[in-house]
N, C-alpha and C positions, 0 to 999 in steps of 0.2 A: 763266217764269222771264228775265230779262234776264242778260246776262254777267255783269253788275256783282253781281247777286243770287246767282248760283254761285260767284262767287270769294269773295263774302262768306261763304258758308255752309262752304266749304272752309277759309277762315280761322277760323272760328269753331271748326269741328271740330278742326282742326290749328294752333293758335295759335303753336306753338313749331316749326314746319316752315318751310320754304322757303315764301315768297310767291309769289302769282300776279299778274300785271297785265294790265290792258287796254291794248293797242296804242293809240296815238293816230293810227291812219294811216285812210284813206278808208272802209276796211271793218274795223273794229276786230274784232281777235281776243284771246283770252286767251294768254298768253305766261308762260313760266317754265322751272325747272329743278327736278326732285326729287331729292334725294340720299336715296336709301332706306336708307343706314346699312349698316354692316357685319354685319348680323342674316342668317346663310346659311340660316336655316330657312324653310321653305316651307309650304304646307298640305298638302303632299303630296310623296311620294317620287318622283313622275315627274320626268323630266327635261323642263326647260322650264316649270314651273308659274309661276303668277304670282309675282313678287318679293314678299317679305314686305311686307305693308301697302298693295300697290299698290291691290287691290280696294277697300278701304274708302277710300283718298284719291280714287280717280276716282268711287265712287258717292256721296261727299260733295259733288261737283258737279251731282249729279241727286238731291236729296232728294224730288223731285215725281214720281219715276218709281219704281214698285213692282216689287219682284222678279219678279212674274208677267209684267210688262211688258217684261222684259230677257232677251234671247237672248245666250248666250257662244258665239260661234264659236271653235272650238279650245281649248276648256276643259276639256281632260281630266282636270285635277286636282280640278275641281270635283264634287262631290256630285250627282249626276243626280237624287236625290231631293229636293233643295234648291234646283236650279237649271235653267233649260232651256238645255240643252247640246246642242250639234252639235259632235262631233268628228270629226277627219280619219280615224279609224278606225272609224267608225260603219259602213262600208260605203256610206257616201253620197259622192255625187261633189259636194265642196263646192265645185267651181267652177260647180256648176249646183244651187241651192237650190230648186229646184221642187218637191223633196221637202216643203218646208215646207207647201204647200198654200195656203188662203186667210188662214193665220196673218199678223198684222202685229205688230210691236212699237214700243214708244217708245223704245228702246234697245237697239243690238247693240254687244258688246265683242268685238272681235277681237284675237287674239294669235297669228299664223300661224307655222309655221316661218320662221326669216329666211335659212336656208342650205341647200344640199344636205346639209352635216354634220348638221345638225339634222335633216333628213328620214331620214338614215340612222338617227339614235337613234330616230325615231318609227316606221320602217319604212314610211315613206310617200312619194309623190312631192312635188316643189315644187308649190305652188298657183300659179295664174295670179292674182297679186295684183289687178291692174286688173279682171279679169274677176269675181272674187269680191267686190271692192268695188261695183261695179256692181249685181251681183246682190243682194248684201245689201241696198242701196238700195232695191230691189224691196219688201223685206220690212218696211220702215220706215213707221210711221204719218206722214201729213204734219207737217213740222218736228220728226220724230224724228231720232235722234243715233246715229252709229256712233262707237265709239271704237276706233282703230286704233292697236296698240302693234308696232312693228316697227322694223327698222333703216333702211328707206327710206321715203319718202313715195310712195305708190301714185299713179298717175294717174288723173284723174277728170275728169269732166264737169261744168263749173261749173251746166249748165243742171239737173242731177240732185240734186248737194249741193253745199254750199259749207263749207270750213274755217271753224270760229270757234275753234279752239285748237291749238296747238304747245306740247308740253310737253317737255322734254328728261328722261330718265331714266336716273341711274346709281346701279346697286344699290350697288356698291361697288368695292374695287379688283380689278382683273383680272377685270372683267367687261364685256360689251359695253355701251355707249352706245345707247340707244334712244330713239325718238321716240314720244309720243303724238300723234297728230293726232285731233282730233274734228271731225267732219263733220256737218251738218245738212241734213236732206232740205228741198229746195225745195218 
């Protein structure tokens, strides 16, 4: 699918929500801001679970990718019977994803701990964002995508992956502003 088709599917799915745009730059990207609303419920009682409605919005950009072809990194709030999930507390070193073996995915969604304070809630150490992003790209099929939700844009090598979207996320009042960066494997 082209970027325009992904945006059209999002707008068809969420006609009354914030719009997304394609930049008119040399290397066009999707841009926008999602105001998630003041619904404080989440799909789980876990600290740090996806904001209400986040997963549906993100997946509307990828109607061509099945649940089986999607991996959730740091997705502890998701039901492991219904999703491919790697959690930071699964006794896996998420800085090294080699335990995934020969598996390859079309879509990887990552929502790592944003700070030391978050890690204290999870009982884990901070990840090395740059290393995890590079490692995750190894487990993507060619032209696959990584959706990275964080407070910072991790460093990356353009020869491995390129950004195709920047979407700001504001859950509601008194919450952190985050950014979704969507990368595509070269």
